[in-house]
Steps between C-alpha positions, in 0.01 A plus 500: 500500500683667787819698521694500826750748632815305423534704182759773485373833612775725365581835650214738565524821300457784741325778309443734789505537877220532749259775407521783750252773565504745210625854522264702715560794267208368297289602799682824563764378746862391497618174347538208737856370507561133421719297728866466405547251217139525384348684205170675460252405233448752222165678491311701241373855532193382695711305749414156360779238501633411155523145364640351180391169353761226460398353162722193543354387834406227575688241302297253290337225703683165476374164377286659227258625767260764373441827683133532595279737699687649796215534750708519817850626578708550813859576601653309791766594757773376263375736227383200299187554294219244526218500248200294397516376141127434451436304182119491520476711183792341312475505121565187300818635344631586849483147638477294182848355525425234758410212271718206400618603252439871576251662265698828507844604616371717783365471771366301794313588818737567789453490877256747653740643763831644379786653700747735326829639625612859444646415160168358386604134512253233612641345818192311614166405345217269602124479534198413293193275521722192530704653783230494769135380492379836633700706250306821418322500166484882477847604615524850641763559773848374591688620810846382605526592869808573711479162675574294189144413396304572184124564506281447193131587468223497240159659455279210384230374738697196620840670488670585828843612622779241504832525683817338362873500560706694248565174315130425472448253783144528632468631859143616574158565349303798632174329404169682568355360178122495456337163576341306216163646404552821698316818403772713336301824488668802654516493879739751657419371848617141432855431621540125557499427126488726195597518135770715339794486741765569236584861579678502833800626694719345771586699815792336681497765776167381643503166312179568312354453153308795354245397234290739292169340412170635364454836682722433800843425641538185711793428733597147604774341706768396249596186694159358594262665253277625783290809425604807702324813368370675193349823374340667202543830322602790723529259792134394517431180697439182303138496616432834326644413157241477227459174310338682208704594192651846489306665216676605181507864398476689174850610418522860379871556552463565873606282796260232629237606756592482867454164668565401862515127432801342338437491126598176323718392354737530793839435343779538756583522868845620608647583842763768553784495754313752717208253520255661260276284282436604138202350314440563129147526360503468122127570489554842660849608379582524868746393768376490859750520784446337842677402817554128545206506741263626231479871582450696178749784453466644147427437132718554195365528145701368206418634151147553634340607170560154349182286463498259793178299465194486281420478127816682388716220636583155376752231579664185374160361401397819318796592285308774316500711815801605709530387862396702805660687784855603582616334823616157384809440717727697733868510591616714792845651458788340690670814636497534881204738496315316222434833335325376185216280386530337157155409367469265202205615288401239243233722345719799415803269481715720718676479835390803700743645755331641811635674805411258779414763760288737292376265228601757238578352159853610409537330164490170316679277253388249240225555245300252295700283262718194471840661443754495782398751764136503395231304683189305400264386776762535771374288789801447727773718648787462747814684610841376612724648769693701239190683384446314173138432402369181338167479320291208371239510222200283418254476206721454190808693617624211718831635621701627794708820477765670711509877544837594651526791740695784336747650741579871515799595286466201265248647256 
């Protein structure tokens, strides 16, 4: 079932204005003055921006569609929110209403790709195994670019990256799938085909696709799919990356041991306006920062004392143990200077707020739970042009939330 954009959109509720750089008084200087007609976001005593959950956003999905795992989320140039509604772990009472007659009143499986307006209404929805023969089986990322296209990728061996129009018309398949019978063991030097292409980023400036894979970042032409360059942890050449597993460590409450290689799982790649590349390593509680050419610049640690790999960690297949690592997904703030990094941490179930230049952690919001404003396995994050943050949760939380930017003088 598909939903096209001929439905009424309503008027967007403007809950804030563009987030400006915070008062420099937090660093010992004078406050920066906002432009006329703009407001400054409120901050706490540590200089962290303040957000407040909107418990009534989004509106219920139409057509008895169930809300499922939100593995990917992005905000487009229209401030519309796109998310993946992955139903791979749907419970029977969540999609048991599809029979004739329906077994229960609610609900049915909905489309995999959903577009919301600022009021939280569904204005477009499509996607699923019946939508395209190459539809990803392990959905991970959705990106709506500024040219009117939507990119969807998955992490299973035969999944790739597919390009569609906003209405779901197929445009292009990135490909690079492994041939039948191929040896799928780790090979960080292989670039013509590879598995796990689902975590990626689009760079319209240089027209490139950035893909994090195994212990490396690979860059391809976004129009032809041709390989261009790649690098490993701290900028090491592909030829020097180890194909052996990064060993676990005995967690004693301290950060993980130093490691030059990228430490899987790599979970995000983001590019700032000033052309810096941020790569998140869940297995190391670390963000590495590079130029677009692969020159390593610095590392940031995020809640570094959290277990990041080894016997103290579990996952969806080991529900008796909590998950690992802290750097699940990243949103870079939308103010002109992009002053902040917002890191979704699905282990501590918080969104950490970092100063982008220093990497200092200024604060956080969230906390484990299923009430409004709490988080449980947060795995997706995005920000609109007004400074509002959107989060998506997997495992059994299965929801999307909006955290509105609180403006100074409105508290």
